[in-house]
DSSP file (Angstrom, degrees, kcal/mol; ACC not computed):
  #  RESIDUE AA STRUCTURE BP1 BP2  ACC     N-H-->O    O-->H-N    N-H-->O    O-->H-N    TCO  KAPPA ALPHA  PHI   PSI    X-CA   Y-CA   Z-CA
    1    1 A M              0   0    0      0, 0.0     2,-0.2     0, 0.0   133,-0.1   0.000 360.0 360.0 360.0 139.3   82.9  204.2  129.1
    2    2 A T     >  -     0   0    0      1,-0.1     4,-2.3   133,-0.1     5,-0.2  -0.596 360.0-110.7-101.4 165.9   81.9  200.6  129.7
    3    3 A Y  H  > S+     0   0    0      1,-0.2     4,-1.4     2,-0.2     5,-0.1   0.890 120.5  53.7 -59.4 -39.7   80.1  199.1  132.6
    4    4 A K  H  4 S+     0   0    0      1,-0.2     4,-0.4     2,-0.2    -1,-0.2   0.912 108.5  48.1 -63.8 -42.7   83.4  197.3  133.5
    5    5 A E  H >4 S+     0   0    0      1,-0.2     3,-1.1     2,-0.2     4,-0.3   0.893 110.1  52.6 -64.2 -39.3   85.3  200.6  133.5
    6    6 A L  H 3< S+     0   0    0     -4,-2.3     3,-0.5     1,-0.2     4,-0.3   0.791 106.4  55.2 -65.1 -27.3   82.6  202.2  135.7
    7    7 A S  T 3X S+     0   0    0     -4,-1.4     4,-2.0    -3,-0.2    -1,-0.2   0.499  79.1  93.7 -85.8  -4.5   82.9  199.3  138.2
    8    8 A Q  H <> S+     0   0    0     -3,-1.1     4,-2.6    -4,-0.4     5,-0.2   0.851  80.9  55.4 -61.1 -36.6   86.7  199.7  138.8
    9    9 A L  H  > S+     0   0    0     -3,-0.5     4,-2.4    -4,-0.3    -1,-0.2   0.924 107.7  50.4 -61.4 -43.6   86.2  201.9  141.8
   10   10 A Y  H  > S+     0   0    0     -4,-0.3     4,-2.0    -3,-0.2    -2,-0.2   0.935 112.8  45.4 -57.7 -48.8   84.0  199.3  143.4
   11   11 A W  H  X S+     0   0    0     -4,-2.0     4,-2.4     1,-0.2    -2,-0.2   0.867 110.9  52.9 -68.7 -36.5   86.6  196.5  142.8
   12   12 A L  H  X S+     0   0    0     -4,-2.6     4,-2.5     2,-0.2    -1,-0.2   0.929 109.1  49.9 -62.1 -44.1   89.5  198.7  144.0
   13   13 A K  H  X S+     0   0    0     -4,-2.4     4,-2.2     1,-0.2    -2,-0.2   0.895 111.2  49.2 -62.2 -39.8   87.7  199.4  147.2
   14   14 A K  H  X S+     0   0    0     -4,-2.0     4,-2.2     2,-0.2    -1,-0.2   0.915 110.6  50.4 -63.9 -43.0   87.0  195.6  147.7
   15   15 A E  H  X S+     0   0    0     -4,-2.4     4,-2.3     1,-0.2    -2,-0.2   0.909 110.5  49.4 -62.3 -43.1   90.6  194.8  147.0
   16   16 A I  H  X S+     0   0    0     -4,-2.5     4,-2.6     1,-0.2    -1,-0.2   0.918 108.9  53.0 -62.2 -43.8   91.8  197.4  149.6
   17   17 A A  H  X S+     0   0    0     -4,-2.2     4,-1.8     1,-0.2    -2,-0.2   0.906 109.8  48.1 -59.7 -42.4   89.4  196.0  152.2
   18   18 A R  H  X S+     0   0    0     -4,-2.2     4,-2.2     1,-0.2    -1,-0.2   0.918 112.4  48.5 -64.9 -42.6   90.8  192.5  151.7
   19   19 A E  H  X S+     0   0    0     -4,-2.3     4,-2.5     1,-0.2    -2,-0.2   0.864 108.4  54.1 -67.2 -34.3   94.3  193.8  152.0
   20   20 A E  H  X S+     0   0    0     -4,-2.6     4,-2.2     2,-0.2    -1,-0.2   0.866 107.2  51.6 -66.0 -35.1   93.4  195.7  155.1
   21   21 A E  H  X S+     0   0    0     -4,-1.8     4,-2.1     2,-0.2    -2,-0.2   0.930 110.7  47.6 -64.3 -45.0   92.1  192.5  156.6
   22   22 A R  H  X S+     0   0    0     -4,-2.2     4,-2.6     1,-0.2    -2,-0.2   0.893 110.5  53.2 -61.3 -39.7   95.4  190.7  155.8
   23   23 A L  H  X S+     0   0    0     -4,-2.5     4,-2.4     2,-0.2    -1,-0.2   0.913 107.8  49.7 -61.8 -43.9   97.2  193.7  157.3
   24   24 A A  H  X S+     0   0    0     -4,-2.2     4,-2.1     2,-0.2    -1,-0.2   0.898 110.9  50.3 -62.3 -40.8   95.3  193.4  160.6
   25   25 A E  H  X S+     0   0    0     -4,-2.1     4,-2.4     2,-0.2    -2,-0.2   0.921 110.2  49.4 -63.6 -44.3   96.0  189.6  160.7
   26   26 A L  H  X S+     0   0    0     -4,-2.6     4,-2.6     1,-0.2    -2,-0.2   0.909 109.3  52.3 -61.8 -41.4   99.7  190.3  160.1
   27   27 A R  H  X S+     0   0    0     -4,-2.4     4,-2.5     1,-0.2    -1,-0.2   0.903 109.5  49.6 -61.5 -40.5   99.7  192.9  162.9
   28   28 A Q  H  X S+     0   0    0     -4,-2.1     4,-1.5     2,-0.2    -1,-0.2   0.917 110.7  50.0 -64.3 -42.6   98.1  190.4  165.3
   29   29 A Q  H  < S+     0   0    0     -4,-2.4     4,-0.5     1,-0.2    -2,-0.2   0.919 112.5  47.3 -60.5 -44.0  100.7  187.7  164.4
   30   30 A I  H >< S+     0   0    0     -4,-2.6     3,-1.1     1,-0.2    -2,-0.2   0.906 111.9  49.2 -66.1 -42.2  103.5  190.2  165.0
   31   31 A Q  H 3< S+     0   0    0     -4,-2.5    -1,-0.2     1,-0.2    -2,-0.2   0.746 102.1  63.9 -70.1 -22.9  102.1  191.4  168.3
   32   32 A A  T 3< S+     0   0    0     -4,-1.5    -1,-0.2    -5,-0.2     2,-0.2   0.632 100.2  62.6 -75.8 -12.9  101.6  187.8  169.5
   33   33 A V  S <  S-     0   0    0     -3,-1.1     3,-0.1    -4,-0.5     0, 0.0  -0.615 101.4 -75.6-109.8 169.0  105.4  187.2  169.4
   34   34 A A        -     0   0    0     -2,-0.2    -1,-0.2     1,-0.1    -2,-0.1  -0.128  67.0 -74.5 -59.8 159.2  108.3  188.8  171.3
   35   35 A P        -     0   0    0      0, 0.0     2,-0.3     0, 0.0    -1,-0.1  -0.122  49.4-136.2 -56.2 152.7  109.5  192.3  170.3
   36   36 A V        -     0   0    0     -3,-0.1     2,-1.1    17,-0.1     3,-0.1  -0.839  13.1-121.0-114.3 148.4  111.5  192.7  167.2
   37   37 A N    >   -     0   0    0     -2,-0.3     3,-1.5     1,-0.2     4,-0.5  -0.788  26.0-165.3 -85.1 101.9  114.6  194.7  166.4
   38   38 A Y  G >> S+     0   0    0     -2,-1.1     4,-2.7     1,-0.3     3,-1.0   0.729  79.3  72.7 -65.6 -22.9  113.3  196.9  163.7
   39   39 A D  G 34 S+     0   0    0      1,-0.3    -1,-0.3     2,-0.2    -2,-0.0   0.821  98.0  50.0 -60.2 -29.8  116.8  198.0  162.6
   40   40 A K  G <4 S+     0   0    0     -3,-1.5    -1,-0.3     5,-0.2     9,-0.3   0.689 116.9  40.8 -79.8 -18.0  117.3  194.5  161.2
   41   41 A V  T <4 S+     0   0    0     -3,-1.0    -2,-0.2    -4,-0.5    -3,-0.1   0.856  91.9  84.1-100.1 -43.3  114.0  194.6  159.2
   42   42 A I  S >< S-     0   0    0     -4,-2.7     3,-2.8     1,-0.1    16,-0.0  -0.430  93.6 -98.4 -69.5 132.9  113.7  198.1  157.8
   43   43 A P  T 3  S+     0   0    0      0, 0.0    -1,-0.1     0, 0.0     3,-0.1  -0.229 114.3  25.2 -51.4 133.2  115.5  198.5  154.5
   44   44 A G  T 3  S+     0   0    0      1,-0.3    -2,-0.1    -4,-0.1    -5,-0.1   0.334  95.7 131.6  90.6  -7.2  118.9  200.1  155.1
   45   45 A G    <   -     0   0    0     -3,-2.8    -1,-0.3    -7,-0.1     2,-0.3  -0.205  64.5 -91.7 -72.1 170.2  118.9  198.8  158.7
   46   46 A K  S    S-     0   0    0     -3,-0.1    -1,-0.1     2,-0.0    -4,-0.1  -0.630  80.7  -0.5 -88.1 140.1  121.9  197.0  160.2
   47   47 A G  S    S-     0   0    0     -2,-0.3     2,-0.3    -6,-0.0    -2,-0.1   0.078  72.5 -98.4  80.5 171.7  122.3  193.2  160.0
   48   48 A K        -     0   0    0      2,-0.0     2,-0.3    -7,-0.0    -7,-0.1  -0.907  30.6-173.9-129.0 156.4  120.2  190.4  158.6
   49   49 A S        -     0   0    0     -2,-0.3    -2,-0.0    -9,-0.3     0, 0.0  -0.996  26.2-159.7-150.4 149.6  117.8  188.0  160.1
   50   50 A D        +     0   0    0     -2,-0.3     2,-0.1     4,-0.0    -1,-0.0   0.161  47.8 140.5-110.5  16.0  115.8  185.0  159.1
   51   51 A N     >  -     0   0    0      1,-0.1     4,-2.1     2,-0.0     5,-0.2  -0.370  53.8-138.0 -60.7 131.6  113.4  185.4  162.0
   52   52 A S  H  > S+     0   0    0      1,-0.2     4,-2.0     2,-0.2    -1,-0.1   0.833 103.7  54.3 -63.9 -32.7  109.8  184.6  160.9
   53   53 A Q  H  > S+     0   0    0      2,-0.2     4,-1.8     1,-0.2    -1,-0.2   0.912 108.3  48.6 -67.4 -40.6  108.4  187.6  162.9
   54   54 A E  H  > S+     0   0    0      1,-0.2     4,-2.0     2,-0.2    -2,-0.2   0.882 109.7  52.4 -66.3 -37.7  110.8  189.9  161.1
   55   55 A N  H  X S+     0   0    0     -4,-2.1     4,-2.3     1,-0.2    -1,-0.2   0.882 106.9  53.8 -63.2 -37.3  109.8  188.4  157.8
   56   56 A A  H  X S+     0   0    0     -4,-2.0     4,-2.5     1,-0.2    -2,-0.2   0.879 106.4  52.0 -63.9 -37.1  106.2  189.1  158.8
   57   57 A I  H  X S+     0   0    0     -4,-1.8     4,-2.7     2,-0.2    -2,-0.2   0.897 107.7  51.5 -66.5 -39.9  107.1  192.7  159.4
   58   58 A I  H  X S+     0   0    0     -4,-2.0     4,-2.3     2,-0.2    -2,-0.2   0.931 111.4  47.5 -61.4 -44.4  108.7  193.0  155.9
   59   59 A R  H  X S+     0   0    0     -4,-2.3     4,-2.6     1,-0.2    -2,-0.2   0.897 110.7  53.1 -62.2 -39.5  105.4  191.5  154.5
   60   60 A L  H  X S+     0   0    0     -4,-2.5     4,-2.6     2,-0.2    -2,-0.2   0.925 109.1  47.7 -61.2 -46.3  103.5  194.0  156.6
   61   61 A L  H  X S+     0   0    0     -4,-2.7     4,-2.0     1,-0.2    -1,-0.2   0.900 112.8  49.0 -63.1 -40.9  105.5  197.0  155.2
   62   62 A D  H  X S+     0   0    0     -4,-2.3     4,-2.3     2,-0.2    -1,-0.2   0.904 111.7  49.3 -63.4 -41.3  105.0  195.7  151.7
   63   63 A L  H  X S+     0   0    0     -4,-2.6     4,-2.5     2,-0.2    -2,-0.2   0.897 108.5  52.4 -66.7 -40.6  101.3  195.3  152.2
   64   64 A E  H  X S+     0   0    0     -4,-2.6     4,-2.3     1,-0.2    -1,-0.2   0.903 110.4  49.1 -60.4 -40.7  101.0  198.8  153.7
   65   65 A K  H  X S+     0   0    0     -4,-2.0     4,-2.3     2,-0.2    -2,-0.2   0.915 110.5  50.4 -64.4 -43.4  102.8  200.2  150.6
   66   66 A S  H  X S+     0   0    0     -4,-2.3     4,-2.2     1,-0.2    -2,-0.2   0.903 110.4  49.6 -61.6 -42.4  100.4  198.2  148.3
   67   67 A I  H  X S+     0   0    0     -4,-2.5     4,-2.4     2,-0.2    -1,-0.2   0.916 109.8  51.2 -63.6 -43.6   97.4  199.6  150.1
   68   68 A D  H  X S+     0   0    0     -4,-2.3     4,-2.0     1,-0.2    -2,-0.2   0.906 109.9  49.8 -60.3 -41.8   98.7  203.1  149.9
   69   69 A E  H  X S+     0   0    0     -4,-2.3     4,-2.0     1,-0.2    -1,-0.2   0.902 111.3  48.6 -64.3 -40.7   99.2  202.7  146.1
   70   70 A K  H  X S+     0   0    0     -4,-2.2     4,-2.2     2,-0.2    -2,-0.2   0.860 108.0  54.5 -68.8 -34.8   95.7  201.3  145.7
   71   71 A R  H  X S+     0   0    0     -4,-2.4     4,-2.0     2,-0.2    -1,-0.2   0.900 107.5  50.8 -63.5 -39.3   94.2  204.2  147.7
   72   72 A D  H  X S+     0   0    0     -4,-2.0     4,-2.1     1,-0.2    -2,-0.2   0.908 109.5  50.4 -62.6 -41.5   96.0  206.6  145.3
   73   73 A K  H  X S+     0   0    0     -4,-2.0     4,-3.0     1,-0.2    -2,-0.2   0.879 106.9  55.5 -62.8 -37.4   94.4  204.7  142.4
   74   74 A C  H  X S+     0   0    0     -4,-2.2     4,-2.9     2,-0.2    -1,-0.2   0.914 107.0  49.1 -60.9 -43.2   91.0  205.0  144.1
   75   75 A I  H  X S+     0   0    0     -4,-2.0     4,-2.2     2,-0.2    -1,-0.2   0.922 113.2  46.8 -63.4 -43.8   91.4  208.8  144.2
   76   76 A E  H  X S+     0   0    0     -4,-2.1     4,-2.3     2,-0.2    -2,-0.2   0.920 113.6  48.5 -62.5 -44.3   92.4  208.9  140.6
   77   77 A E  H  X S+     0   0    0     -4,-3.0     4,-2.7     2,-0.2    -2,-0.2   0.901 110.0  51.7 -64.4 -41.5   89.5  206.6  139.6
   78   78 A L  H  X S+     0   0    0     -4,-2.9     4,-2.8     1,-0.2    -1,-0.2   0.916 110.5  48.4 -60.9 -44.2   87.0  208.6  141.6
   79   79 A Q  H  X S+     0   0    0     -4,-2.2     4,-2.2     2,-0.2    -2,-0.2   0.905 111.5  50.2 -62.9 -41.5   88.1  211.8  139.9
   80   80 A R  H  X S+     0   0    0     -4,-2.3     4,-2.3     2,-0.2    -2,-0.2   0.923 113.3  45.5 -62.9 -45.0   87.8  210.1  136.5
   81   81 A L  H  X S+     0   0    0     -4,-2.7     4,-3.4     2,-0.2     5,-0.4   0.919 110.8  52.9 -65.0 -44.3   84.3  208.9  137.3
   82   82 A E  H  X S+     0   0    0     -4,-2.8     4,-2.4     1,-0.2    -1,-0.2   0.913 111.4  47.1 -57.9 -43.4   83.2  212.3  138.6
   83   83 A T  H  X S+     0   0    0     -4,-2.2     4,-0.8    -5,-0.2    -1,-0.2   0.940 115.8  43.9 -63.6 -47.8   84.4  214.0  135.5
   84   84 A W  H >< S+     0   0    0     -4,-2.3     3,-0.8     1,-0.2     4,-0.3   0.938 117.4  44.3 -65.4 -47.1   82.7  211.4  133.2
   85   85 A I  H >< S+     0   0    0     -4,-3.4     3,-1.9     1,-0.2    -1,-0.2   0.883 107.0  60.8 -66.0 -38.1   79.5  211.3  135.2
   86   86 A G  H 3< S+     0   0    0     -4,-2.4    -1,-0.2    -5,-0.4    -2,-0.2   0.739  97.7  60.1 -60.6 -22.8   79.4  215.1  135.5
   87   87 A A  T << S+     0   0    0     -4,-0.8     2,-0.4    -3,-0.8    -1,-0.3   0.534  76.6 109.4 -83.7  -7.0   79.3  215.4  131.7
   88   88 A I    <   -     0   0    0     -3,-1.9     6,-0.1    -4,-0.3    -3,-0.0  -0.582  60.6-152.9 -71.4 125.6   76.0  213.5  131.5
   89   89 A E  S    S+     0   0    0     -2,-0.4     2,-0.4     4,-0.1    -1,-0.2   0.881  71.1  78.4 -70.8 -40.1   73.4  216.0  130.5
   90   90 A D     >  -     0   0    0      1,-0.1     4,-2.5     2,-0.0     5,-0.2  -0.585  69.1-150.2 -79.8 125.0   70.3  214.4  132.1
   91   91 A S  H  > S+     0   0    0     -2,-0.4     4,-2.6     1,-0.2     5,-0.2   0.902  95.2  50.5 -61.2 -45.0   70.1  215.0  135.9
   92   92 A E  H  > S+     0   0    0      1,-0.2     4,-2.4     2,-0.2    -1,-0.2   0.923 112.1  47.3 -61.1 -44.4   68.3  211.8  136.7
   93   93 A T  H  > S+     0   0    0      1,-0.2     4,-2.5     2,-0.2    -1,-0.2   0.907 110.9  52.3 -64.0 -41.9   70.8  209.7  134.7
   94   94 A R  H  X S+     0   0    0     -4,-2.5     4,-2.6     1,-0.2    -2,-0.2   0.924 109.5  49.3 -58.3 -45.4   73.6  211.5  136.4
   95   95 A Q  H  X S+     0   0    0     -4,-2.6     4,-2.9     1,-0.2     5,-0.3   0.918 109.7  51.7 -61.3 -43.4   72.1  210.7  139.8
   96   96 A I  H  X S+     0   0    0     -4,-2.4     4,-2.3     1,-0.2     5,-0.2   0.936 111.8  46.0 -59.1 -47.6   71.7  207.1  138.9
   97   97 A F  H  X>S+     0   0    0     -4,-2.5     4,-2.9     2,-0.2     5,-0.6   0.908 113.9  48.4 -64.5 -42.1   75.4  206.8  137.8
   98   98 A R  I  X>S+     0   0    0     -4,-2.6     5,-2.3    -5,-0.2     4,-1.8   0.947 113.7  46.1 -62.8 -48.0   76.7  208.6  140.9
   99   99 A L  I  <5S+     0   0    0     -4,-2.9     6,-2.5    -5,-0.2    -1,-0.2   0.898 121.1  38.4 -63.2 -39.6   74.6  206.5  143.3
  100  100 A R  I  <5S+     0   0    0     -4,-2.3    -2,-0.2    -5,-0.3    -1,-0.2   0.946 128.5  25.5 -76.9 -49.5   75.6  203.3  141.6
  101  101 A F  I  <5S+     0   0    0     -4,-2.9    -3,-0.2    -5,-0.2   -91,-0.2   0.689 131.2  32.3 -99.1 -19.3   79.2  203.7  140.6
  102  102 A I  I  <<S+     0   0    0     -4,-1.8    -3,-0.2    -5,-0.6    -4,-0.1   0.818 130.7  32.3-100.2 -45.6   80.5  206.3  143.1
  103  103 A N  S   <S-     0   0    0     -5,-2.3    -3,-0.2     2,-0.1    -4,-0.1   0.629  97.5-137.6 -84.8 -12.9   78.4  205.4  146.2
  104  104 A N        +     0   0    0     -6,-0.4    -4,-0.2     1,-0.2     2,-0.2   0.835  41.8 165.3  60.2  36.2   78.3  201.7  145.2
  105  105 A Y        -     0   0    0     -6,-2.5    -1,-0.2     1,-0.1    -2,-0.1  -0.499  40.7-105.4 -80.7 152.7   74.6  201.4  146.1
  106  106 A S     >  -     0   0    0     -2,-0.2     4,-2.5     1,-0.1     5,-0.2  -0.278  32.6-108.2 -67.1 162.0   72.5  198.5  145.0
  107  107 A W  H  > S+     0   0    0      1,-0.2     4,-2.5     2,-0.2     5,-0.2   0.860 120.8  56.2 -62.1 -34.4   70.1  199.0  142.2
  108  108 A V  H  > S+     0   0    0      2,-0.2     4,-2.1     1,-0.2    -1,-0.2   0.937 110.0  43.5 -62.0 -47.3   67.2  198.8  144.7
  109  109 A K  H  > S+     0   0    0      2,-0.2     4,-2.6     1,-0.2     5,-0.2   0.889 111.8  54.3 -67.6 -38.5   68.7  201.5  146.8
  110  110 A V  H  X S+     0   0    0     -4,-2.5     4,-2.6     1,-0.2     5,-0.3   0.945 109.6  48.0 -58.3 -48.0   69.5  203.7  143.7
  111  111 A A  H  X S+     0   0    0     -4,-2.5     4,-2.1     1,-0.2     7,-0.3   0.912 112.4  48.9 -60.3 -43.4   65.8  203.4  142.6
  112  112 A R  H  < S+     0   0    0     -4,-2.1    -1,-0.2     1,-0.2    -2,-0.2   0.914 114.2  44.9 -63.8 -43.0   64.6  204.3  146.1
  113  113 A L  H  < S+     0   0    0     -4,-2.6    -2,-0.2     1,-0.2    -1,-0.2   0.855 113.5  48.8 -72.1 -35.3   66.8  207.3  146.3
  114  114 A V  H  < S-     0   0    0     -4,-2.6    -1,-0.2    -5,-0.2    -2,-0.2   0.868  91.7-179.9 -71.4 -35.6   66.1  208.6  142.8
  115  115 A G    ><  +     0   0    0     -4,-2.1     3,-1.2    -5,-0.3    -1,-0.2  -0.328  37.7 121.6  72.7-153.2   62.4  208.2  143.5
  116  116 A G  T 3  S-     0   0    0      1,-0.3    -1,-0.1    -4,-0.1     3,-0.1   0.845 108.1 -63.4  63.3  35.9   59.8  209.1  140.8
  117  117 A N  T 3  S+     0   0    0      1,-0.2    -1,-0.3    -5,-0.1     2,-0.2   0.707  91.6 157.9  60.3  21.6   58.3  205.6  140.8
  118  118 A N    <   -     0   0    0     -3,-1.2     2,-0.2    -7,-0.3    -1,-0.2  -0.494  24.8-156.9 -74.2 146.7   61.6  204.1  139.6
  119  119 A T     >  -     0   0    0     -2,-0.2     4,-2.3    -3,-0.1     5,-0.3  -0.692  34.1 -99.7-114.2 170.7   62.2  200.5  140.2
  120  120 A E  H  > S+     0   0    0     -2,-0.2     4,-1.8     1,-0.2     5,-0.2   0.924 125.8  47.8 -53.2 -46.3   65.4  198.5  140.4
  121  121 A S  H  > S+     0   0    0      1,-0.2     4,-2.3     2,-0.2    -1,-0.2   0.888 109.4  51.6 -65.0 -41.3   64.8  197.4  136.8
  122  122 A S  H  > S+     0   0    0      2,-0.2     4,-2.3     1,-0.2    -1,-0.2   0.902 110.9  45.8 -69.5 -39.7   64.1  200.8  135.5
  123  123 A V  H  X S+     0   0    0     -4,-2.3     4,-2.0     2,-0.2    -1,-0.2   0.882 113.5  50.4 -70.4 -35.5   67.2  202.5  136.9
  124  124 A R  H  X S+     0   0    0     -4,-1.8     4,-2.6    -5,-0.3    -2,-0.2   0.914 111.2  49.3 -63.7 -42.0   69.4  199.6  135.7
  125  125 A Q  H  X S+     0   0    0     -4,-2.3     4,-2.8     2,-0.2     5,-0.3   0.892 107.7  53.4 -65.7 -40.4   67.8  199.9  132.2
  126  126 A I  H  X S+     0   0    0     -4,-2.3     4,-2.2     2,-0.2    -1,-0.2   0.924 111.4  47.8 -58.6 -44.1   68.4  203.7  132.2
  127  127 A C  H  X S+     0   0    0     -4,-2.0     4,-2.4     2,-0.2    -2,-0.2   0.956 114.2  44.2 -61.1 -53.0   72.1  203.0  132.9
  128  128 A H  H  X S+     0   0    0     -4,-2.6     4,-2.4     1,-0.2    -2,-0.2   0.875 113.6  50.6 -65.2 -38.0   72.5  200.3  130.3
  129  129 A R  H  X S+     0   0    0     -4,-2.8     4,-2.7     2,-0.2    -1,-0.2   0.909 110.2  50.3 -65.2 -40.9   70.6  202.3  127.6
  130  130 A Y  H  X S+     0   0    0     -4,-2.2     4,-1.7    -5,-0.3    -2,-0.2   0.938 112.1  47.1 -62.5 -45.7   72.8  205.3  128.3
  131  131 A L  H  < S+     0   0    0     -4,-2.4    -2,-0.2     1,-0.2    -1,-0.2   0.910 113.6  48.0 -62.4 -42.0   75.9  203.3  128.0
  132  132 A K  H >< S+     0   0    0     -4,-2.4     3,-1.1     1,-0.2    -1,-0.2   0.915 112.0  48.9 -64.9 -43.1   74.7  201.6  124.8
  133  133 A A  H 3< S+     0   0    0     -4,-2.7    -1,-0.2     1,-0.2    -2,-0.2   0.773 117.8  41.5 -68.4 -26.5   73.7  205.0  123.2
  134  134 A N  T 3< S+     0   0    0     -4,-1.7    -1,-0.2    -5,-0.2    -2,-0.2   0.151  83.0 136.5-108.9  18.4   77.1  206.5  124.1
  135  135 A K    <   -     0   0    0     -3,-1.1     2,-0.4     1,-0.1    -3,-0.1  -0.443  56.2-123.4 -67.6 134.6   79.2  203.5  123.2
  136  136 A K              0   0    0     -2,-0.2    -1,-0.1     1,-0.1    -2,-0.1  -0.645 360.0 360.0 -79.0 133.9   82.3  204.4  121.2
  137  137 A N              0   0    0     -2,-0.4    -1,-0.1     0, 0.0    -2,-0.0   0.423 360.0 360.0 -93.3 360.0   82.5  202.6  117.9
């Protein structure tokens, strides 16, 4: 596993957060305008419309679907990370990886939580050394 692969959960969560912000903005835009006939908007509904509010609702539905798909990916990614991290033999190293890549804590917070006179630098180094030692050739 590479550092980049370990970081995918973090990036997925960030992506979801951004899309949720866009979703909130779209909802505000839709609510700011007069009510919409949802039958014209929902796939399979009757009639067609070029109303900008209805187009916004279509974008909103697409965005909700995209967020749901990314949440499913997050669950899969979390399970993959848990399995991989769970296979690390050393307890301290396992804790470091969980705190960093599952909880998304900063290296400073990881060091503080792991304790044992660890510093930001030392926990980062433990992580990188472990990855280097277990690199697939």
